[in-house]
ModelCIF file with pLDDT and N, C-alpha, C, O atoms, coordinates in Angstrom:
data_MODEL
#
_entry.id   MODEL 
#
_entity.id                         1 
_entity.type                       polymer 
_entity.pdbx_number_of_molecules   1 
#
_entity_poly.entity_id                      1 
_entity_poly.type                           'polypeptide(L)' 
_entity_poly.nstd_linkage                   no 
_entity_poly.nstd_monomer                   no 
_entity_poly.pdbx_seq_one_letter_code       MFAIIGIGAFIGVKLDDAFPNKHNMYTIILSLVFVIFAIVFVIRRIIAISKENN 
_entity_poly.pdbx_seq_one_letter_code_can   MFAIIGIGAFIGVKLDDAFPNKHNMYTIILSLVFVIFAIVFVIRRIIAISKENN 
_entity_poly.pdbx_strand_id                 A 
#
loop_
_entity_poly_seq.entity_id 
_entity_poly_seq.num 
_entity_poly_seq.mon_id 
_entity_poly_seq.hetero 
1 1  MET n 
1 2  PHE n 
1 3  ALA n 
1 4  ILE n 
1 5  ILE n 
1 6  GLY n 
1 7  ILE n 
1 8  GLY n 
1 9  ALA n 
1 10 PHE n 
1 11 ILE n 
1 12 GLY n 
1 13 VAL n 
1 14 LYS n 
1 15 LEU n 
1 16 ASP n 
1 17 ASP n 
1 18 ALA n 
1 19 PHE n 
1 20 PRO n 
1 21 ASN n 
1 22 LYS n 
1 23 HIS n 
1 24 ASN n 
1 25 MET n 
1 26 TYR n 
1 27 THR n 
1 28 ILE n 
1 29 ILE n 
1 30 LEU n 
1 31 SER n 
1 32 LEU n 
1 33 VAL n 
1 34 PHE n 
1 35 VAL n 
1 36 ILE n 
1 37 PHE n 
1 38 ALA n 
1 39 ILE n 
1 40 VAL n 
1 41 PHE n 
1 42 VAL n 
1 43 ILE n 
1 44 ARG n 
1 45 ARG n 
1 46 ILE n 
1 47 ILE n 
1 48 ALA n 
1 49 ILE n 
1 50 SER n 
1 51 LYS n 
1 52 GLU n 
1 53 ASN n 
1 54 ASN n 
#
_struct_asym.id          A 
_struct_asym.entity_id   1 
#
loop_
_ma_qa_metric.id 
_ma_qa_metric.mode 
_ma_qa_metric.name 
_ma_qa_metric.software_group_id 
_ma_qa_metric.type 
1 global pLDDT . pLDDT 
2 local  pLDDT . pLDDT 
#
_ma_qa_metric_global.metric_id      1 
_ma_qa_metric_global.metric_value   94.76 
_ma_qa_metric_global.model_id       1 
_ma_qa_metric_global.ordinal_id     1 
#
loop_
_ma_qa_metric_local.label_asym_id 
_ma_qa_metric_local.label_comp_id 
_ma_qa_metric_local.label_seq_id 
_ma_qa_metric_local.metric_id 
_ma_qa_metric_local.metric_value 
_ma_qa_metric_local.model_id 
_ma_qa_metric_local.ordinal_id 
A MET 1  2 90.00 1 1  
A PHE 2  2 93.00 1 2  
A ALA 3  2 95.00 1 3  
A ILE 4  2 94.00 1 4  
A ILE 5  2 95.00 1 5  
A GLY 6  2 96.00 1 6  
A ILE 7  2 96.00 1 7  
A GLY 8  2 96.00 1 8  
A ALA 9  2 96.00 1 9  
A PHE 10 2 97.00 1 10 
A ILE 11 2 97.00 1 11 
A GLY 12 2 96.00 1 12 
A VAL 13 2 97.00 1 13 
A LYS 14 2 97.00 1 14 
A LEU 15 2 97.00 1 15 
A ASP 16 2 96.00 1 16 
A ASP 17 2 96.00 1 17 
A ALA 18 2 96.00 1 18 
A PHE 19 2 95.00 1 19 
A PRO 20 2 93.00 1 20 
A ASN 21 2 91.00 1 21 
A LYS 22 2 92.00 1 22 
A HIS 23 2 94.00 1 23 
A ASN 24 2 94.00 1 24 
A MET 25 2 96.00 1 25 
A TYR 26 2 96.00 1 26 
A THR 27 2 96.00 1 27 
A ILE 28 2 96.00 1 28 
A ILE 29 2 96.00 1 29 
A LEU 30 2 97.00 1 30 
A SER 31 2 96.00 1 31 
A LEU 32 2 97.00 1 32 
A VAL 33 2 97.00 1 33 
A PHE 34 2 97.00 1 34 
A VAL 35 2 97.00 1 35 
A ILE 36 2 97.00 1 36 
A PHE 37 2 97.00 1 37 
A ALA 38 2 97.00 1 38 
A ILE 39 2 97.00 1 39 
A VAL 40 2 97.00 1 40 
A PHE 41 2 96.00 1 41 
A VAL 42 2 96.00 1 42 
A ILE 43 2 97.00 1 43 
A ARG 44 2 97.00 1 44 
A ARG 45 2 96.00 1 45 
A ILE 46 2 96.00 1 46 
A ILE 47 2 96.00 1 47 
A ALA 48 2 95.00 1 48 
A ILE 49 2 94.00 1 49 
A SER 50 2 92.00 1 50 
A LYS 51 2 91.00 1 51 
A GLU 52 2 89.00 1 52 
A ASN 53 2 84.00 1 53 
A ASN 54 2 73.00 1 54 
#
loop_
_atom_site.group_PDB 
_atom_site.id 
_atom_site.type_symbol 
_atom_site.label_atom_id 
_atom_site.label_alt_id 
_atom_site.label_comp_id 
_atom_site.label_asym_id 
_atom_site.label_entity_id 
_atom_site.label_seq_id 
_atom_site.pdbx_PDB_ins_code 
_atom_site.Cartn_x 
_atom_site.Cartn_y 
_atom_site.Cartn_z 
_atom_site.occupancy 
_atom_site.B_iso_or_equiv 
_atom_site.pdbx_formal_charge 
_atom_site.auth_seq_id 
_atom_site.auth_comp_id 
_atom_site.auth_asym_id 
_atom_site.auth_atom_id 
_atom_site.pdbx_PDB_model_num 
ATOM 1   N N  . MET A 1 1  ? 31.471 36.380 26.517 1.00 90.00 ? 1  MET A N  1 
ATOM 2   C CA . MET A 1 1  ? 30.941 36.325 27.861 1.00 90.00 ? 1  MET A CA 1 
ATOM 3   C C  . MET A 1 1  ? 32.014 36.744 28.858 1.00 90.00 ? 1  MET A C  1 
ATOM 4   O O  . MET A 1 1  ? 31.752 37.510 29.786 1.00 90.00 ? 1  MET A O  1 
ATOM 5   N N  . PHE A 1 2  ? 33.235 36.225 28.652 1.00 93.00 ? 2  PHE A N  1 
ATOM 6   C CA . PHE A 1 2  ? 34.321 36.594 29.563 1.00 93.00 ? 2  PHE A CA 1 
ATOM 7   C C  . PHE A 1 2  ? 34.650 38.071 29.445 1.00 93.00 ? 2  PHE A C  1 
ATOM 8   O O  . PHE A 1 2  ? 35.001 38.713 30.435 1.00 93.00 ? 2  PHE A O  1 
ATOM 9   N N  . ALA A 1 3  ? 34.539 38.614 28.233 1.00 95.00 ? 3  ALA A N  1 
ATOM 10  C CA . ALA A 1 3  ? 34.836 40.029 28.034 1.00 95.00 ? 3  ALA A CA 1 
ATOM 11  C C  . ALA A 1 3  ? 33.838 40.905 28.784 1.00 95.00 ? 3  ALA A C  1 
ATOM 12  O O  . ALA A 1 3  ? 34.220 41.906 29.391 1.00 95.00 ? 3  ALA A O  1 
ATOM 13  N N  . ILE A 1 4  ? 32.571 40.535 28.743 1.00 94.00 ? 4  ILE A N  1 
ATOM 14  C CA . ILE A 1 4  ? 31.547 41.316 29.433 1.00 94.00 ? 4  ILE A CA 1 
ATOM 15  C C  . ILE A 1 4  ? 31.795 41.307 30.940 1.00 94.00 ? 4  ILE A C  1 
ATOM 16  O O  . ILE A 1 4  ? 31.728 42.352 31.587 1.00 94.00 ? 4  ILE A O  1 
ATOM 17  N N  . ILE A 1 5  ? 32.077 40.149 31.492 1.00 95.00 ? 5  ILE A N  1 
ATOM 18  C CA . ILE A 1 5  ? 32.338 40.037 32.930 1.00 95.00 ? 5  ILE A CA 1 
ATOM 19  C C  . ILE A 1 5  ? 33.624 40.771 33.285 1.00 95.00 ? 5  ILE A C  1 
ATOM 20  O O  . ILE A 1 5  ? 33.701 41.423 34.327 1.00 95.00 ? 5  ILE A O  1 
ATOM 21  N N  . GLY A 1 6  ? 34.631 40.669 32.428 1.00 96.00 ? 6  GLY A N  1 
ATOM 22  C CA . GLY A 1 6  ? 35.898 41.371 32.664 1.00 96.00 ? 6  GLY A CA 1 
ATOM 23  C C  . GLY A 1 6  ? 35.730 42.874 32.680 1.00 96.00 ? 6  GLY A C  1 
ATOM 24  O O  . GLY A 1 6  ? 36.350 43.562 33.491 1.00 96.00 ? 6  GLY A O  1 
ATOM 25  N N  . ILE A 1 7  ? 34.897 43.389 31.791 1.00 96.00 ? 7  ILE A N  1 
ATOM 26  C CA . ILE A 1 7  ? 34.633 44.831 31.771 1.00 96.00 ? 7  ILE A CA 1 
ATOM 27  C C  . ILE A 1 7  ? 33.976 45.266 33.071 1.00 96.00 ? 7  ILE A C  1 
ATOM 28  O O  . ILE A 1 7  ? 34.351 46.288 33.647 1.00 96.00 ? 7  ILE A O  1 
ATOM 29  N N  . GLY A 1 8  ? 33.002 44.500 33.535 1.00 96.00 ? 8  GLY A N  1 
ATOM 30  C CA . GLY A 1 8  ? 32.328 44.832 34.794 1.00 96.00 ? 8  GLY A CA 1 
ATOM 31  C C  . GLY A 1 8  ? 33.282 44.811 35.974 1.00 96.00 ? 8  GLY A C  1 
ATOM 32  O O  . GLY A 1 8  ? 33.241 45.697 36.827 1.00 96.00 ? 8  GLY A O  1 
ATOM 33  N N  . ALA A 1 9  ? 34.141 43.804 36.025 1.00 96.00 ? 9  ALA A N  1 
ATOM 34  C CA . ALA A 1 9  ? 35.110 43.714 37.118 1.00 96.00 ? 9  ALA A CA 1 
ATOM 35  C C  . ALA A 1 9  ? 36.116 44.860 37.038 1.00 96.00 ? 9  ALA A C  1 
ATOM 36  O O  . ALA A 1 9  ? 36.493 45.431 38.061 1.00 96.00 ? 9  ALA A O  1 
ATOM 37  N N  . PHE A 1 10 ? 36.549 45.197 35.826 1.00 97.00 ? 10 PHE A N  1 
ATOM 38  C CA . PHE A 1 10 ? 37.508 46.296 35.655 1.00 97.00 ? 10 PHE A CA 1 
ATOM 39  C C  . PHE A 1 10 ? 36.914 47.625 36.128 1.00 97.00 ? 10 PHE A C  1 
ATOM 40  O O  . PHE A 1 10 ? 37.574 48.389 36.831 1.00 97.00 ? 10 PHE A O  1 
ATOM 41  N N  . ILE A 1 11 ? 35.673 47.893 35.741 1.00 97.00 ? 11 ILE A N  1 
ATOM 42  C CA . ILE A 1 11 ? 35.011 49.121 36.183 1.00 97.00 ? 11 ILE A CA 1 
ATOM 43  C C  . ILE A 1 11 ? 34.870 49.124 37.704 1.00 97.00 ? 11 ILE A C  1 
ATOM 44  O O  . ILE A 1 11 ? 35.077 50.155 38.344 1.00 97.00 ? 11 ILE A O  1 
ATOM 45  N N  . GLY A 1 12 ? 34.522 47.985 38.280 1.00 96.00 ? 12 GLY A N  1 
ATOM 46  C CA . GLY A 1 12 ? 34.392 47.880 39.728 1.00 96.00 ? 12 GLY A CA 1 
ATOM 47  C C  . GLY A 1 12 ? 35.699 48.150 40.450 1.00 96.00 ? 12 GLY A C  1 
ATOM 48  O O  . GLY A 1 12 ? 35.718 48.835 41.472 1.00 96.00 ? 12 GLY A O  1 
ATOM 49  N N  . VAL A 1 13 ? 36.793 47.615 39.923 1.00 97.00 ? 13 VAL A N  1 
ATOM 50  C CA . VAL A 1 13 ? 38.109 47.846 40.542 1.00 97.00 ? 13 VAL A CA 1 
ATOM 51  C C  . VAL A 1 13 ? 38.472 49.319 40.462 1.00 97.00 ? 13 VAL A C  1 
ATOM 52  O O  . VAL A 1 13 ? 38.973 49.890 41.431 1.00 97.00 ? 13 VAL A O  1 
ATOM 53  N N  . LYS A 1 14 ? 38.224 49.934 39.322 1.00 97.00 ? 14 LYS A N  1 
ATOM 54  C CA . LYS A 1 14 ? 38.538 51.361 39.173 1.00 97.00 ? 14 LYS A CA 1 
ATOM 55  C C  . LYS A 1 14 ? 37.692 52.209 40.131 1.00 97.00 ? 14 LYS A C  1 
ATOM 56  O O  . LYS A 1 14 ? 38.193 53.174 40.708 1.00 97.00 ? 14 LYS A O  1 
ATOM 57  N N  . LEU A 1 15 ? 36.423 51.855 40.300 1.00 97.00 ? 15 LEU A N  1 
ATOM 58  C CA . LEU A 1 15 ? 35.577 52.589 41.243 1.00 97.00 ? 15 LEU A CA 1 
ATOM 59  C C  . LEU A 1 15 ? 36.035 52.374 42.683 1.00 97.00 ? 15 LEU A C  1 
ATOM 60  O O  . LEU A 1 15 ? 36.003 53.302 43.491 1.00 97.00 ? 15 LEU A O  1 
ATOM 61  N N  . ASP A 1 16 ? 36.459 51.156 43.005 1.00 96.00 ? 16 ASP A N  1 
ATOM 62  C CA . ASP A 1 16 ? 36.971 50.894 44.351 1.00 96.00 ? 16 ASP A CA 1 
ATOM 63  C C  . ASP A 1 16 ? 38.263 51.658 44.611 1.00 96.00 ? 16 ASP A C  1 
ATOM 64  O O  . ASP A 1 16 ? 38.520 52.068 45.743 1.00 96.00 ? 16 ASP A O  1 
ATOM 65  N N  . ASP A 1 17 ? 39.077 51.852 43.581 1.00 96.00 ? 17 ASP A N  1 
ATOM 66  C CA . ASP A 1 17 ? 40.281 52.663 43.736 1.00 96.00 ? 17 ASP A CA 1 
ATOM 67  C C  . ASP A 1 17 ? 39.933 54.131 43.971 1.00 96.00 ? 17 ASP A C  1 
ATOM 68  O O  . ASP A 1 17 ? 40.560 54.807 44.787 1.00 96.00 ? 17 ASP A O  1 
ATOM 69  N N  . ALA A 1 18 ? 38.920 54.617 43.240 1.00 96.00 ? 18 ALA A N  1 
ATOM 70  C CA . ALA A 1 18 ? 38.533 56.020 43.358 1.00 96.00 ? 18 ALA A CA 1 
ATOM 71  C C  . ALA A 1 18 ? 37.762 56.306 44.642 1.00 96.00 ? 18 ALA A C  1 
ATOM 72  O O  . ALA A 1 18 ? 37.921 57.367 45.244 1.00 96.00 ? 18 ALA A O  1 
ATOM 73  N N  . PHE A 1 19 ? 36.924 55.355 45.059 1.00 95.00 ? 19 PHE A N  1 
ATOM 74  C CA . PHE A 1 19 ? 36.095 55.514 46.258 1.00 95.00 ? 19 PHE A CA 1 
ATOM 75  C C  . PHE A 1 19 ? 36.324 54.317 47.176 1.00 95.00 ? 19 PHE A C  1 
ATOM 76  O O  . PHE A 1 19 ? 35.516 53.388 47.193 1.00 95.00 ? 19 PHE A O  1 
ATOM 77  N N  . PRO A 1 20 ? 37.412 54.330 47.938 1.00 93.00 ? 20 PRO A N  1 
ATOM 78  C CA . PRO A 1 20 ? 37.760 53.152 48.763 1.00 93.00 ? 20 PRO A CA 1 
ATOM 79  C C  . PRO A 1 20 ? 36.678 52.812 49.790 1.00 93.00 ? 20 PRO A C  1 
ATOM 80  O O  . PRO A 1 20 ? 36.047 53.688 50.381 1.00 93.00 ? 20 PRO A O  1 
ATOM 81  N N  . ASN A 1 21 ? 36.494 51.519 49.975 1.00 91.00 ? 21 ASN A N  1 
ATOM 82  C CA . ASN A 1 21 ? 35.598 51.034 51.014 1.00 91.00 ? 21 ASN A CA 1 
ATOM 83  C C  . ASN A 1 21 ? 36.176 49.730 51.556 1.00 91.00 ? 21 ASN A C  1 
ATOM 84  O O  . ASN A 1 21 ? 37.135 49.193 51.002 1.00 91.00 ? 21 ASN A O  1 
ATOM 85  N N  . LYS A 1 22 ? 35.603 49.234 52.617 1.00 92.00 ? 22 LYS A N  1 
ATOM 86  C CA . LYS A 1 22 ? 36.189 48.104 53.337 1.00 92.00 ? 22 LYS A CA 1 
ATOM 87  C C  . LYS A 1 22 ? 36.114 46.784 52.572 1.00 92.00 ? 22 LYS A C  1 
ATOM 88  O O  . LYS A 1 22 ? 37.047 45.984 52.637 1.00 92.00 ? 22 LYS A O  1 
ATOM 89  N N  . HIS A 1 23 ? 35.034 46.546 51.859 1.00 94.00 ? 23 HIS A N  1 
ATOM 90  C CA . HIS A 1 23 ? 34.792 45.217 51.271 1.00 94.00 ? 23 HIS A CA 1 
ATOM 91  C C  . HIS A 1 23 ? 34.820 45.201 49.744 1.00 94.00 ? 23 HIS A C  1 
ATOM 92  O O  . HIS A 1 23 ? 34.376 44.220 49.146 1.00 94.00 ? 23 HIS A O  1 
ATOM 93  N N  . ASN A 1 24 ? 35.322 46.243 49.094 1.00 94.00 ? 24 ASN A N  1 
ATOM 94  C CA . ASN A 1 24 ? 35.357 46.301 47.619 1.00 94.00 ? 24 ASN A CA 1 
ATOM 95  C C  . ASN A 1 24 ? 33.978 46.045 47.025 1.00 94.00 ? 24 ASN A C  1 
ATOM 96  O O  . ASN A 1 24 ? 33.826 45.217 46.127 1.00 94.00 ? 24 ASN A O  1 
ATOM 97  N N  . MET A 1 25 ? 33.000 46.738 47.515 1.00 96.00 ? 25 MET A N  1 
ATOM 98  C CA . MET A 1 25 ? 31.616 46.495 47.116 1.00 96.00 ? 25 MET A CA 1 
ATOM 99  C C  . MET A 1 25 ? 31.341 46.816 45.652 1.00 96.00 ? 25 MET A C  1 
ATOM 100 O O  . MET A 1 25 ? 30.520 46.149 45.023 1.00 96.00 ? 25 MET A O  1 
ATOM 101 N N  . TYR A 1 26 ? 32.008 47.821 45.098 1.00 96.00 ? 26 TYR A N  1 
ATOM 102 C CA . TYR A 1 26 ? 31.777 48.136 43.688 1.00 96.00 ? 26 TYR A CA 1 
ATOM 103 C C  . TYR A 1 26 ? 32.183 46.965 42.797 1.00 96.00 ? 26 TYR A C  1 
ATOM 104 O O  . TYR A 1 26 ? 31.473 46.627 41.849 1.00 96.00 ? 26 TYR A O  1 
ATOM 105 N N  . THR A 1 27 ? 33.308 46.355 43.096 1.00 96.00 ? 27 THR A N  1 
ATOM 106 C CA . THR A 1 27 ? 33.763 45.216 42.302 1.00 96.00 ? 27 THR A CA 1 
ATOM 107 C C  . THR A 1 27 ? 32.797 44.052 42.429 1.00 96.00 ? 27 THR A C  1 
ATOM 108 O O  . THR A 1 27 ? 32.461 43.418 41.429 1.00 96.00 ? 27 THR A O  1 
ATOM 109 N N  . ILE A 1 28 ? 32.353 43.767 43.618 1.00 96.00 ? 28 ILE A N  1 
ATOM 110 C CA . ILE A 1 28 ? 31.434 42.644 43.843 1.00 96.00 ? 28 ILE A CA 1 
ATOM 111 C C  . ILE A 1 28 ? 30.108 42.881 43.131 1.00 96.00 ? 28 ILE A C  1 
ATOM 112 O O  . ILE A 1 28 ? 29.618 42.011 42.410 1.00 96.00 ? 28 ILE A O  1 
ATOM 113 N N  . ILE A 1 29 ? 29.537 44.049 43.333 1.00 96.00 ? 29 ILE A N  1 
ATOM 114 C CA . ILE A 1 29 ? 28.223 44.343 42.759 1.00 96.00 ? 29 ILE A CA 1 
ATOM 115 C C  . ILE A 1 29 ? 28.285 44.388 41.238 1.00 96.00 ? 29 ILE A C  1 
ATOM 116 O O  . ILE A 1 29 ? 27.451 43.784 40.562 1.00 96.00 ? 29 ILE A O  1 
ATOM 117 N N  . LEU A 1 30 ? 29.269 45.100 40.697 1.00 97.00 ? 30 LEU A N  1 
ATOM 118 C CA . LEU A 1 30 ? 29.348 45.196 39.238 1.00 97.00 ? 30 LEU A CA 1 
ATOM 119 C C  . LEU A 1 30 ? 29.694 43.857 38.591 1.00 97.00 ? 30 LEU A C  1 
ATOM 120 O O  . LEU A 1 30 ? 29.212 43.562 37.497 1.00 97.00 ? 30 LEU A O  1 
ATOM 121 N N  . SER A 1 31 ? 30.506 43.056 39.236 1.00 96.00 ? 31 SER A N  1 
ATOM 122 C CA . SER A 1 31 ? 30.798 41.735 38.692 1.00 96.00 ? 31 SER A CA 1 
ATOM 123 C C  . SER A 1 31 ? 29.535 40.888 38.618 1.00 96.00 ? 31 SER A C  1 
ATOM 124 O O  . SER A 1 31 ? 29.288 40.230 37.607 1.00 96.00 ? 31 SER A O  1 
ATOM 125 N N  . LEU A 1 32 ? 28.743 40.898 39.670 1.00 97.00 ? 32 LEU A N  1 
ATOM 126 C CA . LEU A 1 32 ? 27.500 40.121 39.658 1.00 97.00 ? 32 LEU A CA 1 
ATOM 127 C C  . LEU A 1 32 ? 26.504 40.648 38.630 1.00 97.00 ? 32 LEU A C  1 
ATOM 128 O O  . LEU A 1 32 ? 25.855 39.864 37.939 1.00 97.00 ? 32 LEU A O  1 
ATOM 129 N N  . VAL A 1 33 ? 26.380 41.961 38.526 1.00 97.00 ? 33 VAL A N  1 
ATOM 130 C CA . VAL A 1 33 ? 25.461 42.548 37.546 1.00 97.00 ? 33 VAL A CA 1 
ATOM 131 C C  . VAL A 1 33 ? 25.895 42.176 36.129 1.00 97.00 ? 33 VAL A C  1 
ATOM 132 O O  . VAL A 1 33 ? 25.059 41.826 35.295 1.00 97.00 ? 33 VAL A O  1 
ATOM 133 N N  . PHE A 1 34 ? 27.188 42.249 35.856 1.00 97.00 ? 34 PHE A N  1 
ATOM 134 C CA . PHE A 1 34 ? 27.668 41.922 34.519 1.00 97.00 ? 34 PHE A CA 1 
ATOM 135 C C  . PHE A 1 34 ? 27.619 40.427 34.237 1.00 97.00 ? 34 PHE A C  1 
ATOM 136 O O  . PHE A 1 34 ? 27.495 40.040 33.075 1.00 97.00 ? 34 PHE A O  1 
ATOM 137 N N  . VAL A 1 35 ? 27.711 39.578 35.243 1.00 97.00 ? 35 VAL A N  1 
ATOM 138 C CA . VAL A 1 35 ? 27.512 38.139 35.051 1.00 97.00 ? 35 VAL A CA 1 
ATOM 139 C C  . VAL A 1 35 ? 26.069 37.881 34.612 1.00 97.00 ? 35 VAL A C  1 
ATOM 140 O O  . VAL A 1 35 ? 25.826 37.117 33.678 1.00 97.00 ? 35 VAL A O  1 
ATOM 141 N N  . ILE A 1 36 ? 25.122 38.517 35.288 1.00 97.00 ? 36 ILE A N  1 
ATOM 142 C CA . ILE A 1 36 ? 23.713 38.371 34.909 1.00 97.00 ? 36 ILE A CA 1 
ATOM 143 C C  . ILE A 1 36 ? 23.493 38.891 33.495 1.00 97.00 ? 36 ILE A C  1 
ATOM 144 O O  . ILE A 1 36 ? 22.803 38.262 32.693 1.00 97.00 ? 36 ILE A O  1 
ATOM 145 N N  . PHE A 1 37 ? 24.085 40.045 33.195 1.00 97.00 ? 37 PHE A N  1 
ATOM 146 C CA . PHE A 1 37 ? 23.972 40.614 31.854 1.00 97.00 ? 37 PHE A CA 1 
ATOM 147 C C  . PHE A 1 37 ? 24.557 39.673 30.806 1.00 97.00 ? 37 PHE A C  1 
ATOM 148 O O  . PHE A 1 37 ? 23.973 39.510 29.734 1.00 97.00 ? 37 PHE A O  1 
ATOM 149 N N  . ALA A 1 38 ? 25.687 39.057 31.093 1.00 97.00 ? 38 ALA A N  1 
ATOM 150 C CA . ALA A 1 38 ? 26.322 38.132 30.154 1.00 97.00 ? 38 ALA A CA 1 
ATOM 151 C C  . ALA A 1 38 ? 25.451 36.900 29.925 1.00 97.00 ? 38 ALA A C  1 
ATOM 152 O O  . ALA A 1 38 ? 25.326 36.433 28.793 1.00 97.00 ? 38 ALA A O  1 
ATOM 153 N N  . ILE A 1 39 ? 24.853 36.373 30.985 1.00 97.00 ? 39 ILE A N  1 
ATOM 154 C CA . ILE A 1 39 ? 23.979 35.208 30.852 1.00 97.00 ? 39 ILE A CA 1 
ATOM 155 C C  . ILE A 1 39 ? 22.763 35.550 29.991 1.00 97.00 ? 39 ILE A C  1 
ATOM 156 O O  . ILE A 1 39 ? 22.384 34.769 29.117 1.00 97.00 ? 39 ILE A O  1 
ATOM 157 N N  . VAL A 1 40 ? 22.159 36.697 30.228 1.00 97.00 ? 40 VAL A N  1 
ATOM 158 C CA . VAL A 1 40 ? 21.008 37.126 29.425 1.00 97.00 ? 40 VAL A CA 1 
ATOM 159 C C  . VAL A 1 40 ? 21.424 37.295 27.970 1.00 97.00 ? 40 VAL A C  1 
ATOM 160 O O  . VAL A 1 40 ? 20.690 36.899 27.065 1.00 97.00 ? 40 VAL A O  1 
ATOM 161 N N  . PHE A 1 41 ? 22.591 37.879 27.740 1.00 96.00 ? 41 PHE A N  1 
ATOM 162 C CA . PHE A 1 41 ? 23.095 38.077 26.386 1.00 96.00 ? 41 PHE A CA 1 
ATOM 163 C C  . PHE A 1 41 ? 23.273 36.746 25.670 1.00 96.00 ? 41 PHE A C  1 
ATOM 164 O O  . PHE A 1 41 ? 22.862 36.611 24.517 1.00 96.00 ? 41 PHE A O  1 
ATOM 165 N N  . VAL A 1 42 ? 23.870 35.774 26.320 1.00 96.00 ? 42 VAL A N  1 
ATOM 166 C CA . VAL A 1 42 ? 24.107 34.462 25.713 1.00 96.00 ? 42 VAL A CA 1 
ATOM 167 C C  . VAL A 1 42 ? 22.789 33.753 25.437 1.00 96.00 ? 42 VAL A C  1 
ATOM 168 O O  . VAL A 1 42 ? 22.623 33.154 24.374 1.00 96.00 ? 42 VAL A O  1 
ATOM 169 N N  . ILE A 1 43 ? 21.862 33.810 26.365 1.00 97.00 ? 43 ILE A N  1 
ATOM 170 C CA . ILE A 1 43 ? 20.557 33.165 26.157 1.00 97.00 ? 43 ILE A CA 1 
ATOM 171 C C  . ILE A 1 43 ? 19.837 33.796 24.977 1.00 97.00 ? 43 ILE A C  1 
ATOM 172 O O  . ILE A 1 43 ? 19.251 33.081 24.164 1.00 97.00 ? 43 ILE A O  1 
ATOM 173 N N  . ARG A 1 44 ? 19.869 35.124 24.865 1.00 97.00 ? 44 ARG A N  1 
ATOM 174 C CA . ARG A 1 44 ? 19.218 35.786 23.733 1.00 97.00 ? 44 ARG A CA 1 
ATOM 175 C C  . ARG A 1 44 ? 19.865 35.402 22.408 1.00 97.00 ? 44 ARG A C  1 
ATOM 176 O O  . ARG A 1 44 ? 19.173 35.212 21.408 1.00 97.00 ? 44 ARG A O  1 
ATOM 177 N N  . ARG A 1 45 ? 21.191 35.286 22.400 1.00 96.00 ? 45 ARG A N  1 
ATOM 178 C CA . ARG A 1 45 ? 21.889 34.882 21.176 1.00 96.00 ? 45 ARG A CA 1 
ATOM 179 C C  . ARG A 1 45 ? 21.513 33.452 20.793 1.00 96.00 ? 45 ARG A C  1 
ATOM 180 O O  . ARG A 1 45 ? 21.301 33.168 19.615 1.00 96.00 ? 45 ARG A O  1 
ATOM 181 N N  . ILE A 1 46 ? 21.428 32.564 21.757 1.00 96.00 ? 46 ILE A N  1 
ATOM 182 C CA . ILE A 1 46 ? 21.058 31.170 21.479 1.00 96.00 ? 46 ILE A CA 1 
ATOM 183 C C  . ILE A 1 46 ? 19.639 31.118 20.913 1.00 96.00 ? 46 ILE A C  1 
ATOM 184 O O  . ILE A 1 46 ? 19.387 30.396 19.949 1.00 96.00 ? 46 ILE A O  1 
ATOM 185 N N  . ILE A 1 47 ? 18.737 31.855 21.489 1.00 96.00 ? 47 ILE A N  1 
ATOM 186 C CA . ILE A 1 47 ? 17.355 31.876 20.985 1.00 96.00 ? 47 ILE A CA 1 
ATOM 187 C C  . ILE A 1 47 ? 17.316 32.424 19.565 1.00 96.00 ? 47 ILE A C  1 
ATOM 188 O O  . ILE A 1 47 ? 16.624 31.869 18.712 1.00 96.00 ? 47 ILE A O  1 
ATOM 189 N N  . ALA A 1 48 ? 18.045 33.501 19.295 1.00 95.00 ? 48 ALA A N  1 
ATOM 190 C CA . ALA A 1 48 ? 18.063 34.085 17.970 1.00 95.00 ? 48 ALA A CA 1 
ATOM 191 C C  . ALA A 1 48 ? 18.648 33.126 16.939 1.00 95.00 ? 48 ALA A C  1 
ATOM 192 O O  . ALA A 1 48 ? 18.130 33.026 15.827 1.00 95.00 ? 48 ALA A O  1 
ATOM 193 N N  . ILE A 1 49 ? 19.702 32.433 17.288 1.00 94.00 ? 49 ILE A N  1 
ATOM 194 C CA . ILE A 1 49 ? 20.323 31.473 16.364 1.00 94.00 ? 49 ILE A CA 1 
ATOM 195 C C  . ILE A 1 49 ? 19.390 30.302 16.113 1.00 94.00 ? 49 ILE A C  1 
ATOM 196 O O  . ILE A 1 49 ? 19.290 29.826 14.982 1.00 94.00 ? 49 ILE A O  1 
ATOM 197 N N  . SER A 1 50 ? 18.705 29.831 17.147 1.00 92.00 ? 50 SER A N  1 
ATOM 198 C CA . SER A 1 50 ? 17.796 28.704 16.954 1.00 92.00 ? 50 SER A CA 1 
ATOM 199 C C  . SER A 1 50 ? 16.594 29.092 16.088 1.00 92.00 ? 50 SER A C  1 
ATOM 200 O O  . SER A 1 50 ? 16.069 28.259 15.350 1.00 92.00 ? 50 SER A O  1 
ATOM 201 N N  . LYS A 1 51 ? 16.159 30.354 16.175 1.00 91.00 ? 51 LYS A N  1 
ATOM 202 C CA . LYS A 1 51 ? 15.059 30.806 15.316 1.00 91.00 ? 51 LYS A CA 1 
ATOM 203 C C  . LYS A 1 51 ? 15.514 30.920 13.865 1.00 91.00 ? 51 LYS A C  1 
ATOM 204 O O  . LYS A 1 51 ? 14.736 30.656 12.948 1.00 91.00 ? 51 LYS A O  1 
ATOM 205 N N  . GLU A 1 52 ? 16.769 31.311 13.650 1.00 89.00 ? 52 GLU A N  1 
ATOM 206 C CA . GLU A 1 52 ? 17.288 31.418 12.284 1.00 89.00 ? 52 GLU A CA 1 
ATOM 207 C C  . GLU A 1 52 ? 17.397 30.054 11.625 1.00 89.00 ? 52 GLU A C  1 
ATOM 208 O O  . GLU A 1 52 ? 17.221 29.940 10.412 1.00 89.00 ? 52 GLU A O  1 
ATOM 209 N N  . ASN A 1 53 ? 17.683 29.024 12.399 1.00 84.00 ? 53 ASN A N  1 
ATOM 210 C CA . ASN A 1 53 ? 17.857 27.674 11.853 1.00 84.00 ? 53 ASN A CA 1 
ATOM 211 C C  . ASN A 1 53 ? 16.532 27.000 11.527 1.00 84.00 ? 53 ASN A C  1 
ATOM 212 O O  . ASN A 1 53 ? 16.513 26.020 10.782 1.00 84.00 ? 53 ASN A O  1 
ATOM 213 N N  . ASN A 1 54 ? 15.443 27.492 12.055 1.00 73.00 ? 54 ASN A N  1 
ATOM 214 C CA . ASN A 1 54 ? 14.136 26.869 11.783 1.00 73.00 ? 54 ASN A CA 1 
ATOM 215 C C  . ASN A 1 54 ? 13.552 27.367 10.545 1.00 73.00 ? 54 ASN A C  1 
ATOM 216 O O  . ASN A 1 54 ? 12.458 26.950 10.167 1.00 73.00 ? 54 ASN A O  1 
#
C-alpha cells in the first residue's frame, strides 16, 4: 500500500518539476488518486483471501 502511494507521489513530484505550478497540484492530485487506488487494491485482496478461506 505504501509503495503504491509512494509511486503516485513520486510521479507527481516529477511532473511538478517538469511543469511548475504554484500549489504542486500534480503531487496532490496523483497522491490522492493513488491513495484511492491503494484502498481499492487492499479491499479487493481482502475479499479474495476471504473467499479462498471459505
